[in-house]
PQR file of N, CA, C, O and H, with PARSE charges and radii, in Angstrom:
ATOM      1  N   UNK A   1       0.854  -1.185   0.000 -0.4000 1.5000
ATOM      2  CA  UNK A   1       0.000   0.000   0.000 -0.0000 2.0000
ATOM      3  C   UNK A   1       0.886   1.229   0.000  0.5500 1.7000
ATOM      4  O   UNK A   1       1.869   1.293   0.738 -0.5500 1.4000
ATOM      5  N   UNK A   2       0.546   2.194  -0.815 -0.4000 1.5000
ATOM      6  CA  UNK A   2       1.261   3.458  -0.896 -0.0000 2.0000
ATOM      7  C   UNK A   2       0.505   4.453  -0.012  0.5500 1.7000
ATOM      8  O   UNK A   2      -0.650   4.773  -0.292 -0.5500 1.4000
ATOM      9  H   UNK A   2      -0.253   2.142  -1.415  0.4000 1.0000
ATOM     10  N   UNK A   3       1.152   4.948   1.061 -0.4000 1.5000
ATOM     11  CA  UNK A   3       0.443   5.740   2.058 -0.0000 2.0000
ATOM     12  C   UNK A   3       0.625   7.245   1.931  0.5500 1.7000
ATOM     13  O   UNK A   3      -0.105   7.999   2.574 -0.5500 1.4000
ATOM     14  H   UNK A   3       2.090   4.689   1.288  0.4000 1.0000
ATOM     15  N   UNK A   4       1.566   7.704   1.131 -0.4000 1.5000
ATOM     16  CA  UNK A   4       1.773   9.155   1.048 -0.0000 2.0000
ATOM     17  C   UNK A   4       2.113   9.558  -0.379  0.5500 1.7000
ATOM     18  O   UNK A   4       2.422   8.716  -1.223 -0.5500 1.4000
ATOM     19  H   UNK A   4       2.160   7.091   0.608  0.4000 1.0000
ATOM     20  N   UNK A   5       2.053  10.835  -0.629 -0.4000 1.5000
ATOM     21  CA  UNK A   5       2.311  11.363  -1.959 -0.0000 2.0000
ATOM     22  C   UNK A   5       1.011  11.613  -2.689  0.5500 1.7000
ATOM     23  O   UNK A   5      -0.047  11.736  -2.071 -0.5500 1.4000
ATOM     24  H   UNK A   5       1.803  11.519   0.056  0.4000 1.0000
ATOM     25  N   UNK A   6       1.092  11.687  -3.989 -0.4000 1.5000
ATOM     26  CA  UNK A   6      -0.109  11.918  -4.786 -0.0000 2.0000
ATOM     27  C   UNK A   6      -0.104  10.985  -5.984  0.5500 1.7000
ATOM     28  O   UNK A   6       0.920  10.383  -6.309 -0.5500 1.4000
ATOM     29  H   UNK A   6       1.952  11.586  -4.491  0.4000 1.0000
ATOM     30  N   UNK A   7      -1.225  10.870  -6.623 -0.4000 1.5000
ATOM     31  CA  UNK A   7      -1.329  10.046  -7.821 -0.0000 2.0000
ATOM     32  C   UNK A   7      -1.913   8.681  -7.552  0.5500 1.7000
ATOM     33  O   UNK A   7      -2.696   8.502  -6.619 -0.5500 1.4000
ATOM     34  H   UNK A   7      -2.057  11.359  -6.359  0.4000 1.0000
ATOM     35  N   UNK A   8      -1.533   7.716  -8.370 -0.4000 1.5000
ATOM     36  CA  UNK A   8      -2.059   6.365  -8.339 -0.0000 2.0000
ATOM     37  C   UNK A   8      -0.910   5.367  -8.346  0.5500 1.7000
ATOM     38  O   UNK A   8       0.209   5.697  -8.738 -0.5500 1.4000
ATOM     39  H   UNK A   8      -0.897   7.861  -9.128  0.4000 1.0000
ATOM     40  N   UNK A   9      -1.192   4.161  -7.915 -0.4000 1.5000
ATOM     41  CA  UNK A   9      -0.178   3.117  -7.925 -0.0000 2.0000
ATOM     42  C   UNK A   9      -0.853   1.763  -8.154  0.5500 1.7000
ATOM     43  O   UNK A   9      -2.061   1.621  -7.964 -0.5500 1.4000
ATOM     44  H   UNK A   9      -2.101   3.893  -7.597  0.4000 1.0000
ATOM     45  N   UNK A  10      -0.065   0.782  -8.561 -0.4000 1.5000
ATOM     46  CA  UNK A  10      -0.549  -0.594  -8.647 -0.0000 2.0000
ATOM     47  C   UNK A  10       0.630  -1.542  -8.422  0.5500 1.7000
ATOM     48  O   UNK A  10       1.780  -1.221  -8.721 -0.5500 1.4000
ATOM     49  H   UNK A  10       0.916   0.897  -8.715  0.4000 1.0000
ATOM     50  N   UNK A  11       0.307  -2.705  -7.893 -0.4000 1.5000
ATOM     51  CA  UNK A  11       1.314  -3.736  -7.670 -0.0000 2.0000
ATOM     52  C   UNK A  11       1.519  -4.532  -8.957  0.5500 1.7000
ATOM     53  O   UNK A  11       0.622  -4.620  -9.795 -0.5500 1.4000
ATOM     54  H   UNK A  11      -0.627  -2.966  -7.651  0.4000 1.0000
ATOM     55  N   UNK A  12       2.708  -5.110  -9.101 -0.4000 1.5000
ATOM     56  CA  UNK A  12       2.971  -5.989 -10.232 -0.0000 2.0000
ATOM     57  C   UNK A  12       3.875  -7.139  -9.786  0.5500 1.7000
ATOM     58  O   UNK A  12       4.627  -7.023  -8.819 -0.5500 1.4000
ATOM     59  H   UNK A  12       3.437  -5.039  -8.419  0.4000 1.0000
ATOM     60  N   UNK A  13       3.778  -8.249 -10.516 -0.4000 1.5000
ATOM     61  CA  UNK A  13       4.612  -9.417 -10.246 -0.0000 2.0000
ATOM     62  C   UNK A  13       4.978 -10.080 -11.566  0.5500 1.7000
ATOM     63  O   UNK A  13       4.149 -10.168 -12.471 -0.5500 1.4000
ATOM     64  H   UNK A  13       3.166  -8.343 -11.301  0.4000 1.0000
ATOM     65  N   UNK A  14       6.209 -10.543 -11.678 -0.4000 1.5000
ATOM     66  CA  UNK A  14       6.653 -11.300 -12.858 -0.0000 2.0000
ATOM     67  C   UNK A  14       6.503 -12.772 -12.516  0.5500 1.7000
ATOM     68  O   UNK A  14       7.140 -13.274 -11.590 -0.5500 1.4000
ATOM     69  H   UNK A  14       6.883 -10.471 -10.942  0.4000 1.0000
ATOM     70  N   UNK A  15       5.661 -13.456 -13.269 -0.4000 1.5000
ATOM     71  CA  UNK A  15       5.342 -14.855 -13.000 -0.0000 2.0000
ATOM     72  C   UNK A  15       5.863 -15.749 -14.119  0.5500 1.7000
ATOM     73  O   UNK A  15       5.908 -15.344 -15.281 -0.5500 1.4000
ATOM     74  H   UNK A  15       5.144 -13.049 -14.022  0.4000 1.0000
ATOM     75  N   UNK A  16       6.253 -16.958 -13.760 -0.4000 1.5000
ATOM     76  CA  UNK A  16       6.745 -17.928 -14.728 -0.0000 2.0000
ATOM     77  C   UNK A  16       5.837 -19.149 -14.716  0.5500 1.7000
ATOM     78  O   UNK A  16       5.535 -19.701 -13.657 -0.5500 1.4000
ATOM     79  H   UNK A  16       6.216 -17.287 -12.816  0.4000 1.0000
ATOM     80  N   UNK A  17       5.401 -19.569 -15.913 -0.4000 1.5000
ATOM     81  CA  UNK A  17       4.593 -20.776 -16.042 -0.0000 2.0000
ATOM     82  C   UNK A  17       5.473 -21.967 -15.688  0.5500 1.7000
ATOM     83  O   UNK A  17       6.570 -22.110 -16.228 -0.5500 1.4000
ATOM     84  H   UNK A  17       5.646 -19.121 -16.773  0.4000 1.0000
ATOM     85  N   UNK A  18       5.000 -22.822 -14.784 -0.4000 1.5000
ATOM     86  CA  UNK A  18       5.821 -23.931 -14.309 -0.0000 2.0000
ATOM     87  C   UNK A  18       6.030 -25.013 -15.369  0.5500 1.7000
ATOM     88  O   UNK A  18       6.966 -25.805 -15.262 -0.5500 1.4000
ATOM     89  H   UNK A  18       4.109 -22.706 -14.345  0.4000 1.0000
ATOM     90  N   UNK A  19       5.175 -25.057 -16.387 -0.4000 1.5000
ATOM     91  CA  UNK A  19       5.311 -26.052 -17.451 -0.0000 2.0000
ATOM     92  C   UNK A  19       6.119 -25.516 -18.629  0.5500 1.7000
ATOM     93  O   UNK A  19       7.102 -26.130 -19.045 -0.5500 1.4000
ATOM     94  H   UNK A  19       4.414 -24.414 -16.475  0.4000 1.0000
ATOM     95  N   UNK A  20       5.700 -24.368 -19.164 -0.4000 1.5000
ATOM     96  CA  UNK A  20       6.334 -23.826 -20.377 -0.0000 2.0000
ATOM     97  C   UNK A  20       7.522 -22.928 -20.085  0.5500 1.7000
ATOM     98  O   UNK A  20       8.309 -22.635 -20.986 -0.5500 1.4000
ATOM     99  H   UNK A  20       4.902 -23.870 -18.826  0.4000 1.0000
ATOM    100  N   UNK A  21       7.667 -22.487 -18.843 -0.4000 1.5000
ATOM    101  CA  UNK A  21       8.728 -21.569 -18.404 -0.0000 2.0000
ATOM    102  C   UNK A  21       8.588 -20.172 -19.003  0.5500 1.7000
ATOM    103  O   UNK A  21       9.502 -19.354 -18.895 -0.5500 1.4000
ATOM    104  H   UNK A  21       7.028 -22.725 -18.112  0.4000 1.0000
ATOM    105  N   UNK A  22       7.435 -19.895 -19.642 -0.4000 1.5000
ATOM    106  CA  UNK A  22       7.176 -18.575 -20.219 -0.0000 2.0000
ATOM    107  C   UNK A  22       6.883 -17.585 -19.092  0.5500 1.7000
ATOM    108  O   UNK A  22       6.098 -17.873 -18.188 -0.5500 1.4000
ATOM    109  H   UNK A  22       6.693 -20.559 -19.730  0.4000 1.0000
ATOM    110  N   UNK A  23       7.518 -16.424 -19.157 -0.4000 1.5000
ATOM    111  CA  UNK A  23       7.317 -15.387 -18.146 -0.0000 2.0000
ATOM    112  C   UNK A  23       6.246 -14.405 -18.605  0.5500 1.7000
ATOM    113  O   UNK A  23       6.132 -14.101 -19.792 -0.5500 1.4000
ATOM    114  H   UNK A  23       8.156 -16.190 -19.891  0.4000 1.0000
ATOM    115  N   UNK A  24       5.474 -13.920 -17.658 -0.4000 1.5000
ATOM    116  CA  UNK A  24       4.453 -12.918 -17.928 -0.0000 2.0000
ATOM    117  C   UNK A  24       4.328 -12.006 -16.712  0.5500 1.7000
ATOM    118  O   UNK A  24       4.704 -12.390 -15.605 -0.5500 1.4000
ATOM    119  H   UNK A  24       5.567 -14.167 -16.694  0.4000 1.0000
ATOM    120  N   UNK A  25       3.811 -10.826 -16.911 -0.4000 1.5000
ATOM    121  CA  UNK A  25       3.592  -9.897 -15.805 -0.0000 2.0000
ATOM    122  C   UNK A  25       2.123  -9.902 -15.420  0.5500 1.7000
ATOM    123  O   UNK A  25       1.246  -9.921 -16.283 -0.5500 1.4000
ATOM    124  H   UNK A  25       3.506 -10.514 -17.811  0.4000 1.0000
ATOM    125  N   UNK A  26       1.862  -9.883 -14.128 -0.4000 1.5000
ATOM    126  CA  UNK A  26       0.511  -9.782 -13.589 -0.0000 2.0000
ATOM    127  C   UNK A  26       0.424  -8.462 -12.824  0.5500 1.7000
ATOM    128  O   UNK A  26       1.345  -8.096 -12.093 -0.5500 1.4000
ATOM    129  H   UNK A  26       2.575  -9.867 -13.427  0.4000 1.0000
ATOM    130  N   UNK A  27      -0.680  -7.762 -12.999 -0.4000 1.5000
ATOM    131  CA  UNK A  27      -0.840  -6.436 -12.400 -0.0000 2.0000
ATOM    132  C   UNK A  27      -2.062  -6.372 -11.500  0.5500 1.7000
ATOM    133  O   UNK A  27      -3.085  -6.998 -11.778 -0.5500 1.4000
ATOM    134  H   UNK A  27      -1.428  -8.059 -13.592  0.4000 1.0000
ATOM    135  N   UNK A  28      -1.946  -5.612 -10.421 -0.4000 1.5000
ATOM    136  CA  UNK A  28      -3.082  -5.329  -9.564 -0.0000 2.0000
ATOM    137  C   UNK A  28      -3.860  -4.146 -10.118  0.5500 1.7000
ATOM    138  O   UNK A  28      -3.456  -3.541 -11.111 -0.5500 1.4000
ATOM    139  H   UNK A  28      -1.115  -5.104 -10.196  0.4000 1.0000
ATOM    140  N   UNK A  29      -4.965  -3.819  -9.482 -0.4000 1.5000
ATOM    141  CA  UNK A  29      -5.768  -2.677  -9.895 -0.0000 2.0000
ATOM    142  C   UNK A  29      -5.069  -1.375  -9.527  0.5500 1.7000
ATOM    143  O   UNK A  29      -4.366  -1.306  -8.519 -0.5500 1.4000
ATOM    144  H   UNK A  29      -5.293  -4.311  -8.675  0.4000 1.0000
ATOM    145  N   UNK A  30      -5.262  -0.346 -10.342 -0.4000 1.5000
ATOM    146  CA  UNK A  30      -4.781   0.992  -9.996 -0.0000 2.0000
ATOM    147  C   UNK A  30      -5.547   1.468  -8.777  0.5500 1.7000
ATOM    148  O   UNK A  30      -6.764   1.299  -8.704 -0.5500 1.4000
ATOM    149  H   UNK A  30      -5.834  -0.401 -11.161  0.4000 1.0000
ATOM    150  N   UNK A  31      -4.856   2.055  -7.828 -0.4000 1.5000
ATOM    151  CA  UNK A  31      -5.462   2.580  -6.605 -0.0000 2.0000
ATOM    152  C   UNK A  31      -4.939   3.987  -6.356  0.5500 1.7000
ATOM    153  O   UNK A  31      -3.798   4.305  -6.691 -0.5500 1.4000
ATOM    154  H   UNK A  31      -3.868   2.193  -7.888  0.4000 1.0000
ATOM    155  N   UNK A  32      -5.774   4.817  -5.773 -0.4000 1.5000
ATOM    156  CA  UNK A  32      -5.331   6.145  -5.371 -0.0000 2.0000
ATOM    157  C   UNK A  32      -4.437   6.036  -4.144  0.5500 1.7000
ATOM    158  O   UNK A  32      -4.674   5.201  -3.272 -0.5500 1.4000
ATOM    159  H   UNK A  32      -6.702   4.559  -5.501  0.4000 1.0000
ATOM    160  N   UNK A  33      -3.408   6.880  -4.074 -0.4000 1.5000
ATOM    161  CA  UNK A  33      -2.513   6.874  -2.922 -0.0000 2.0000
ATOM    162  C   UNK A  33      -3.339   7.073  -1.651  0.5500 1.7000
ATOM    163  O   UNK A  33      -4.191   7.960  -1.592 -0.5500 1.4000
ATOM    164  H   UNK A  33      -3.215   7.559  -4.783  0.4000 1.0000
ATOM    165  N   UNK A  34      -3.087   6.255  -0.649 -0.4000 1.5000
ATOM    166  CA  UNK A  34      -3.814   6.329   0.616 -0.0000 2.0000
ATOM    167  C   UNK A  34      -5.078   5.496   0.657  0.5500 1.7000
ATOM    168  O   UNK A  34      -5.732   5.425   1.698 -0.5500 1.4000
ATOM    169  H   UNK A  34      -2.395   5.535  -0.697  0.4000 1.0000
ATOM    170  N   UNK A  35      -5.445   4.855  -0.464 -0.4000 1.5000
ATOM    171  CA  UNK A  35      -6.654   4.020  -0.464 -0.0000 2.0000
ATOM    172  C   UNK A  35      -6.271   2.580  -0.139  0.5500 1.7000
ATOM    173  O   UNK A  35      -5.186   2.319   0.381 -0.5500 1.4000
ATOM    174  H   UNK A  35      -4.914   4.912  -1.309  0.4000 1.0000
ATOM    175  N   UNK A  36      -7.167   1.652  -0.451 -0.4000 1.5000
ATOM    176  CA  UNK A  36      -6.893   0.244  -0.158 -0.0000 2.0000
ATOM    177  C   UNK A  36      -5.723  -0.270  -0.995  0.5500 1.7000
ATOM    178  O   UNK A  36      -5.359   0.331  -2.006 -0.5500 1.4000
ATOM    179  H   UNK A  36      -8.048   1.864  -0.874  0.4000 1.0000
ATOM    180  N   UNK A  37      -5.153  -1.363  -0.572 -0.4000 1.5000
ATOM    181  CA  UNK A  37      -3.957  -1.901  -1.217 -0.0000 2.0000
ATOM    182  C   UNK A  37      -4.245  -2.482  -2.598  0.5500 1.7000
ATOM    183  O   UNK A  37      -5.347  -2.956  -2.876 -0.5500 1.4000
ATOM    184  H   UNK A  37      -5.449  -1.851   0.249  0.4000 1.0000
ATOM    185  N   UNK A  38      -3.234  -2.433  -3.450 -0.4000 1.5000
ATOM    186  CA  UNK A  38      -3.258  -3.097  -4.739 -0.0000 2.0000
ATOM    187  C   UNK A  38      -2.486  -4.405  -4.579  0.5500 1.7000
ATOM    188  O   UNK A  38      -1.420  -4.428  -3.965 -0.5500 1.4000
ATOM    189  H   UNK A  38      -2.339  -2.048  -3.224  0.4000 1.0000
ATOM    190  N   UNK A  39      -3.016  -5.480  -5.125 -0.4000 1.5000
ATOM    191  CA  UNK A  39      -2.375  -6.792  -5.020 -0.0000 2.0000
ATOM    192  C   UNK A  39      -2.164  -7.386  -6.401  0.5500 1.7000
ATOM    193  O   UNK A  39      -3.035  -7.287  -7.265 -0.5500 1.4000
ATOM    194  H   UNK A  39      -3.882  -5.462  -5.624  0.4000 1.0000
ATOM    195  N   UNK A  40      -1.009  -8.004  -6.608 -0.4000 1.5000
ATOM    196  CA  UNK A  40      -0.732  -8.734  -7.841 -0.0000 2.0000
ATOM    197  C   UNK A  40      -0.301 -10.137  -7.451  0.5500 1.7000
ATOM    198  O   UNK A  40       0.543 -10.311  -6.572 -0.5500 1.4000
ATOM    199  H   UNK A  40      -0.302  -8.084  -5.905  0.4000 1.0000
ATOM    200  N   UNK A  41      -0.875 -11.128  -8.100 -0.4000 1.5000
ATOM    201  CA  UNK A  41      -0.497 -12.501  -7.770 -0.0000 2.0000
ATOM    202  C   UNK A  41      -0.453 -13.354  -9.037  0.5500 1.7000
ATOM    203  O   UNK A  41      -1.119 -13.065 -10.031 -0.5500 1.4000
ATOM    204  H   UNK A  41      -1.561 -10.987  -8.815  0.4000 1.0000
ATOM    205  N   UNK A  42       0.334 -14.385  -8.969 -0.4000 1.5000
ATOM    206  CA  UNK A  42       0.450 -15.317 -10.086 -0.0000 2.0000
ATOM    207  C   UNK A  42      -0.784 -16.212 -10.126  0.5500 1.7000
ATOM    208  O   UNK A  42      -1.430 -16.461  -9.108 -0.5500 1.4000
ATOM    209  H   UNK A  42       0.875 -14.620  -8.162  0.4000 1.0000
ATOM    210  N   UNK A  43      -1.091 -16.685 -11.321 -0.4000 1.5000
ATOM    211  CA  UNK A  43      -2.229 -17.588 -11.502 -0.0000 2.0000
ATOM    212  C   UNK A  43      -1.815 -19.027 -11.207  0.5500 1.7000
ATOM    213  O   UNK A  43      -0.634 -19.326 -11.024 -0.5500 1.4000
ATOM    214  H   UNK A  43      -0.567 -16.483 -12.148  0.4000 1.0000
ATOM    215  N   UNK A  44      -2.809 -19.908 -11.164 -0.4000 1.5000
ATOM    216  CA  UNK A  44      -2.543 -21.322 -10.947 -0.0000 2.0000
ATOM    217  C   UNK A  44      -1.612 -21.833 -12.042  0.5500 1.7000
ATOM    218  O   UNK A  44      -1.824 -21.544 -13.220 -0.5500 1.4000
ATOM    219  H   UNK A  44      -3.768 -19.666 -11.312  0.4000 1.0000
ATOM    220  N   UNK A  45      -0.598 -22.579 -11.670 -0.4000 1.5000
ATOM    221  CA  UNK A  45       0.366 -23.084 -12.646 -0.0000 2.0000
ATOM    222  C   UNK A  45       1.511 -22.129 -12.901  0.5500 1.7000
ATOM    223  O   UNK A  45       2.362 -22.396 -13.749 -0.5500 1.4000
ATOM    224  H   UNK A  45      -0.426 -22.815 -10.714  0.4000 1.0000
ATOM    225  N   UNK A  46       1.546 -21.020 -12.183 -0.4000 1.5000
ATOM    226  CA  UNK A  46       2.632 -20.041 -12.298 -0.0000 2.0000
ATOM    227  C   UNK A  46       3.287 -19.863 -10.937  0.5500 1.7000
ATOM    228  O   UNK A  46       2.704 -20.193  -9.905 -0.5500 1.4000
ATOM    229  H   UNK A  46       0.854 -20.803 -11.494  0.4000 1.0000
ATOM    230  N   UNK A  47       4.487 -19.346 -10.949 -0.4000 1.5000
ATOM    231  CA  UNK A  47       5.147 -18.998  -9.693 -0.0000 2.0000
ATOM    232  C   UNK A  47       5.929 -17.716  -9.889  0.5500 1.7000
ATOM    233  O   UNK A  47       6.385 -17.408 -10.990 -0.5500 1.4000
ATOM    234  H   UNK A  47       4.962 -19.078 -11.787  0.4000 1.0000
ATOM    235  N   UNK A  48       6.077 -16.977  -8.806 -0.4000 1.5000
ATOM    236  CA  UNK A  48       6.869 -15.765  -8.856 -0.0000 2.0000
ATOM    237  C   UNK A  48       8.326 -16.151  -8.612  0.5500 1.7000
ATOM    238  O   UNK A  48       8.619 -17.024  -7.796 -0.5500 1.4000
ATOM    239  H   UNK A  48       5.707 -17.227  -7.912  0.4000 1.0000
ATOM    240  N   UNK A  49       9.220 -15.501  -9.318 -0.4000 1.5000
ATOM    241  CA  UNK A  49      10.645 -15.746  -9.116 -0.0000 2.0000
ATOM    242  C   UNK A  49      11.011 -15.168  -7.751  0.5500 1.7000
ATOM    243  O   UNK A  49      10.581 -14.066  -7.409 -0.5500 1.4000
ATOM    244  H   UNK A  49       8.983 -14.791  -9.982  0.4000 1.0000
ATOM    245  N   UNK A  50      11.790 -15.894  -6.982 -0.4000 1.5000
ATOM    246  CA  UNK A  50      12.090 -15.490  -5.606 -0.0000 2.0000
ATOM    247  C   UNK A  50      13.196 -14.436  -5.542  0.5500 1.7000
ATOM    248  O   UNK A  50      14.259 -14.669  -4.967 -0.5500 1.4000
ATOM    249  H   UNK A  50      12.139 -16.789  -7.260  0.4000 1.0000
ATOM    250  N   UNK A  51      12.935 -13.296  -6.130 -0.4000 1.5000
ATOM    251  CA  UNK A  51      13.875 -12.183  -6.087 -0.0000 2.0000
ATOM    252  C   UNK A  51      13.085 -10.887  -6.069  0.5500 1.7000
ATOM    253  O   UNK A  51      12.083 -10.759  -6.773 -0.5500 1.4000
ATOM    254  H   UNK A  51      12.072 -13.107  -6.598  0.4000 1.0000
ATOM    255  N   UNK A  52      13.521  -9.937  -5.282 -0.4000 1.5000
ATOM    256  CA  UNK A  52      12.766  -8.685  -5.132 -0.0000 2.0000
ATOM    257  C   UNK A  52      12.664  -7.896  -6.428  0.5500 1.7000
ATOM    258  O   UNK A  52      11.769  -7.059  -6.550 -0.5500 1.4000
ATOM    259  H   UNK A  52      14.335 -10.040  -4.710  0.4000 1.0000
ATOM    260  N   UNK A  53      13.536  -8.122  -7.398 -0.4000 1.5000
ATOM    261  CA  UNK A  53      13.439  -7.382  -8.662 -0.0000 2.0000
ATOM    262  C   UNK A  53      12.305  -7.892  -9.549  0.5500 1.7000
ATOM    263  O   UNK A  53      12.068  -7.337 -10.622 -0.5500 1.4000
ATOM    264  H   UNK A  53      14.262  -8.802  -7.300  0.4000 1.0000
ATOM    265  N   UNK A  54      11.602  -8.942  -9.119 -0.4000 1.5000
ATOM    266  CA  UNK A  54      10.516  -9.509  -9.914 -0.0000 2.0000
ATOM    267  C   UNK A  54       9.134  -9.177  -9.371  0.5500 1.7000
ATOM    268  O   UNK A  54       8.145  -9.797  -9.761 -0.5500 1.4000
ATOM    269  H   UNK A  54      11.795  -9.394  -8.248  0.4000 1.0000
ATOM    270  N   UNK A  55       9.063  -8.197  -8.470 -0.4000 1.5000
ATOM    271  CA  UNK A  55       7.776  -7.728  -7.963 -0.0000 2.0000
ATOM    272  C   UNK A  55       7.967  -6.303  -7.475  0.5500 1.7000
ATOM    273  O   UNK A  55       9.069  -5.927  -7.075 -0.5500 1.4000
ATOM    274  H   UNK A  55       9.867  -7.693  -8.153  0.4000 1.0000
ATOM    275  N   UNK A  56       6.915  -5.513  -7.502 -0.4000 1.5000
ATOM    276  CA  UNK A  56       7.049  -4.152  -7.037 -0.0000 2.0000
ATOM    277  C   UNK A  56       5.791  -3.333  -7.217  0.5500 1.7000
ATOM    278  O   UNK A  56       4.680  -3.858  -7.304 -0.5500 1.4000
ATOM    279  H   UNK A  56       6.020  -5.818  -7.826  0.4000 1.0000
ATOM    280  N   UNK A  57       6.001  -2.031  -7.268 -0.4000 1.5000
ATOM    281  CA  UNK A  57       4.917  -1.054  -7.375 -0.0000 2.0000
ATOM    282  C   UNK A  57       5.217  -0.121  -8.538  0.5500 1.7000
ATOM    283  O   UNK A  57       6.352   0.327  -8.700 -0.5500 1.4000
ATOM    284  H   UNK A  57       6.903  -1.605  -7.197  0.4000 1.0000
ATOM    285  N   UNK A  58       4.211   0.171  -9.341 -0.4000 1.5000
ATOM    286  CA  UNK A  58       4.301   1.188 -10.389 -0.0000 2.0000
ATOM    287  C   UNK A  58       3.459   2.371  -9.934  0.5500 1.7000
ATOM    288  O   UNK A  58       2.330   2.182  -9.481 -0.5500 1.4000
ATOM    289  H   UNK A  58       3.289  -0.194  -9.209  0.4000 1.0000
ATOM    290  N   UNK A  59       3.983   3.584 -10.045 -0.4000 1.5000
ATOM    291  CA  UNK A  59       3.265   4.780  -9.589 -0.0000 2.0000
ATOM    292  C   UNK A  59       3.164   5.785 -10.726  0.5500 1.7000
ATOM    293  O   UNK A  59       4.071   5.901 -11.550 -0.5500 1.4000
ATOM    294  H   UNK A  59       4.900   3.738 -10.413  0.4000 1.0000
ATOM    295  N   UNK A  60       2.054   6.509 -10.762 -0.4000 1.5000
ATOM    296  CA  UNK A  60       1.872   7.555 -11.754 -0.0000 2.0000
ATOM    297  C   UNK A  60       1.190   8.762 -11.084  0.5500 1.7000
ATOM    298  O   UNK A  60       0.401   8.593 -10.154 -0.5500 1.4000
ATOM    299  H   UNK A  60       1.317   6.415 -10.093  0.4000 1.0000
ATOM    300  N   UNK A  61       1.490   9.943 -11.551 -0.4000 1.5000
ATOM    301  CA  UNK A  61       0.824  11.142 -11.049 -0.0000 2.0000
ATOM    302  C   UNK A  61      -0.381  11.510 -11.897  0.5500 1.7000
ATOM    303  O   UNK A  61      -1.024  12.534 -11.667 -0.5500 1.4000
ATOM    304  H   UNK A  61       2.130  10.079 -12.306  0.4000 1.0000
ATOM    305  N   UNK A  62      -0.680  10.676 -12.870 -0.4000 1.5000
ATOM    306  CA  UNK A  62      -1.790  10.919 -13.780 -0.0000 2.0000
ATOM    307  C   UNK A  62      -2.866   9.850 -13.564  0.5500 1.7000
ATOM    308  O   UNK A  62      -2.636   8.866 -12.861 -0.5500 1.4000
ATOM    309  H   UNK A  62      -0.157   9.844 -13.057  0.4000 1.0000
ATOM    310  N   UNK A  63      -4.001  10.042 -14.151 -0.4000 1.5000
ATOM    311  CA  UNK A  63      -5.052   9.042 -14.061 -0.0000 2.0000
ATOM    312  C   UNK A  63      -4.577   7.739 -14.704  0.5500 1.7000
ATOM    313  O   UNK A  63      -3.838   7.777 -15.688 -0.5500 1.4000
ATOM    314  H   UNK A  63      -4.188  10.841 -14.723  0.4000 1.0000
ATOM    315  N   UNK A  64      -4.981   6.604 -14.173 -0.4000 1.5000
ATOM    316  CA  UNK A  64      -4.583   5.319 -14.752 -0.0000 2.0000
ATOM    317  C   UNK A  64      -5.000   5.231 -16.214  0.5500 1.7000
ATOM    318  O   UNK A  64      -5.984   5.848 -16.622 -0.5500 1.4000
ATOM    319  H   UNK A  64      -5.581   6.573 -13.374  0.4000 1.0000
ATOM    320  N   UNK A  65      -4.248   4.461 -17.004 -0.4000 1.5000
ATOM    321  CA  UNK A  65      -4.570   4.352 -18.431 -0.0000 2.0000
ATOM    322  C   UNK A  65      -5.834   3.575 -18.721  0.5500 1.7000
ATOM    323  O   UNK A  65      -6.319   3.618 -19.852 -0.5500 1.4000
ATOM    324  H   UNK A  65      -3.448   3.959 -16.672  0.4000 1.0000
ATOM    325  N   UNK A  66      -6.392   2.867 -17.753 -0.4000 1.5000
ATOM    326  CA  UNK A  66      -7.660   2.146 -17.946 -0.0000 2.0000
ATOM    327  C   UNK A  66      -8.442   2.131 -16.680  0.5500 1.7000
ATOM    328  O   UNK A  66      -9.539   1.573 -16.639 -0.5500 1.4000
ATOM    329  H   UNK A  66      -5.999   2.832 -16.834  0.4000 1.0000
TER
END
């Protein structure tokens, strides 16, 4: 959760399919700073790589693109 500042943010995670090994990004919903948390999670059959560079937060000072 982003608790200060202005704009919007969303969580993201880089997930790898356990069968095909194909990587994809999963994104949480855009949220206004100070609102409820944004969550991103891998789908069934995927796993997140166990490194902090494969998950995080994207922030924008503008309205979300969707």
